[in-house]
N, C-alpha and C positions, 0 to 999 in steps of 0.2 A: 592340671591346667587347661583352661576351655581355649578353643580354637581363637575365640575373640581375644582372650589375655594373650596368647601367643602373638596375635596381630599386633596388639598393643607394643609389645616388646620391639617387634620388628620395626615398628614405625618410628619407635625412639632411635633405634639404631640406624634407620635410614637418614633421620634427621641429623645424625652425628656425622655420617659418612657424606652426605650431600654437599655440605658447605664448612668451611673453617668455623671452629667452636672458639669462644672465649672461654676463660677458666669457669666463669659464673654460669655460663649456659650449660656446661658438662656437669656441674654440680646441680642446678635445677633437674636436669634429666635422670640423674644418678637419685635423687628424691623419688622422681616419678617412678623409677623402674623398681626400686625399692619397695614402694607401697603396693605396686603390682604383684610383687613377689610375697607380699604380706609382711613385710620387715620394715621398721622405723629407722633403721640404723644402717650406715654403709661406709666403707673404706674404698677407695680407689688408687691405685698406684701404677704408674708407667715408668720404666726405668729404659734409657737409651744403651746403646752398645758401649762397651769398655772403652775407656779412653785411655791415651798414653801421654808420657810428659808429666805424670803426677797428677793428672786433671781428673776428677770424679766424674764418672758418668751423669747424663742428664736425668734428672728426675722430678715426677709430677707426683705429689699427693694431696688426695682430696678425701675429706671425712666429714661427718658432722658428730664425731663421738663427743664425749664430754672433755672439758679441757683437764681436769684433774687427772682422768684416766689416761689420756693420751700422753700427758707429761710422765706418768709412771710407767707407761708402755715404753717410751723412748729411752728412760733410763733402765730399766730392768726385765720388763713382761717380754720383751721382744725376744730375750734368750730363751724363755720357755714356751712359745707360742708354737702349739702343734700345728695350726691351721697353715702358718707360712712354712713351716716344715714340710707338711703334706703337700702344699702348692709346688714347692721347688722341685719335688719329684714327679709330679701330675701336670707337666706342661702340656697346654692346648686342652686340658680337661676341666670338666666340673664335678664337685664333691658336695655331700652334706656332711656337716660337722660330726654328726653322730656316727658316722662310718670311721672316723679318725681313732686309732687306738693311740692312748696315751700311757707315759710312764708317771711315776709319783709326783713329780714337780709339775709336769704338763696338768696332771689331774687337779692340783691345787690352783691352777692358773684358771682351768674352766669352772672352778668354784667361785673365784673371784669375777670371773665374766657374768655368772648367773646373777651374782649381787649386784652386777652393774647393770642387768638388763638385757644380757647377750646369752641367755642359755644355749641358744640355737642360732645356726646360721648356715649358709651355702658360700661356696667360693668357686671362681673359675679363673684361669690363667689363659693367656694368650700370647705366644710369640709371633712377631713379624719377621718376614724375609729380611729385612733391613737390621735385625739385631735388637729391635725394641721388645720388651717384654711387659705385658699387661696384667694386672690382677685386679678382680673385683670381689669384695665381700659384702654380702647382706646379712644382718643380724638382728635378732629380739628374742622374745620370750616364747614364741609359739614356733614349733619344728615345721620344716617344709614336707608337706604330706607325701610319704614314700610312694603310694600309688601313682603319684603324677610326675614323679622325679625323672621319668623319661623324657616328657615333653618340657619339664622345668629346666633341666640340665642343658637341652639344646638352646632353649631361649637365653639361658644365663651365659652360656657361650658364645652366642651371637652377639649380646650385648657387650660382653667383655672384649670382643673384636672390635666392635665398633668404637668402644671407649678408648682402647689401645691406639688405634689408627688415629683418632681424634686428638689424643693426648700427645703422640708422635709429632703430628704436624705443630701442633702447639710448641713442643720443645724445639723442634728444628727452626721455628720461626724464633724462638727466644734465643737461640744459639746463633742464628744469623745475625741477629740485633747486635749482640755482645760482640760477634766477629767484626762487624761494620764498625762499632764503637772503638775497638782496637786498632783497626785501621786507619781509622780517622785520627787517634792519638797514639800512635806507638810508644810513646814515652812512659817510664815507670815514675811512680810518685818521686822517687828519689832523685830521677834523672831531671824531673822537674824542679825539684828544690835546689840542685846543684845549678842549673840554669839560671834561676831566678835570682841567687845569691851572687851568681858572677855578674848578674845584669846590674846589681847594687854596687859593683866596683870590688868586690871581696876577692882576695887572691883564693888559690886553692887551698894554702894552709890555714887562712882565716875561715874557709867554707868547712874544713875539717874540723876546726875548733867549735863552731857553731852547731854542727851536726853531730859531733862527738865520733868522727870517723878519722880514718888516716888520709894523710894527703894523697897517697896512691889509690885509696878507694875512690876520692873526688875526681883524680883524673881519669880513672875506670869509667865512672858514670858519666862523665861529660865526653869521653871518647865514644862511648855506647851511644849517646844521643846524637853526635856528630854523624856515626855511621847510619844510624836509623832514619836521619831526616836526609840523608844523601847528599851533605855538603863537605866542605873541605877542612873546616877547623871552627872553634869555639864561637868565634865571631859570627861567621855564617849560620851557625846554629841557633844563635839567639835571635838573630834577624828572622830566621824560617819560622822559629817557635813562636815569636810574636806574630808574625804573619797569619799563621794558621791557628792562631787562639790558644796555644798550649802554655803560654806563659801569662799570668795576670798582670794587665798592663800596669798597674798600681806598683809593680817592682821594677819596671822597665825605666829606669830614669836616665841616666848618663853613664853609661859602663865605661870604666876606664880600661881600654884595652892595651895600654902601654905597660903591660906587667911582663911581657915577654912569653905568656902562657898561650897555648893553642886549645 
């Protein structure tokens, strides 16, 4: 790789690092970088730290692979991908696909890749101190020149680092927006259902029949909504939910509170 080309990759990485990126702009820069490396196809993945409480980690996936191939990959090919296997044990490094040793099943997958126009490729990974992990793959039919690999690997790692940081910023922004939405409306869909039906004047038993649940479950959801809204009873929960727009107004008619329920 010439110095000029290395500068081009560094410039793309600088653009990624200098200002927040949208998904579309990351994709555009991935296409530019792939072309500089001499490949037509790319895959970018950025994964956030492991989550607790059953939540999946944040994840960003970008690629320009054929749709049919990507569908097959998600269903079965991912189990025998030797390059992802290699990437998991080569954190912070770059490698050429022709360096990877494959077993019989992985060799079959390589044959499929060649038929799809991906006989050769290069991969890099980049971990961040915050726990994000990024991976970049460029692939096509022509191999990456071995003689230039020392410079190529450096440029690829630099690009992967910039993509990872940019992707992490995008994921954190998305997570913050989701968290803000949850704070804005802390009620679950079922809690909203129970409040709306209560607003129509239904008793807990009638709501249970409507939703095919037990009356005890209805009481549980109403009590949970009351606690989340930091009020004392169902009457106040209804008023608070209406005031904050959590209940659709068409359901808030003339609730019958004289049922003895709370």
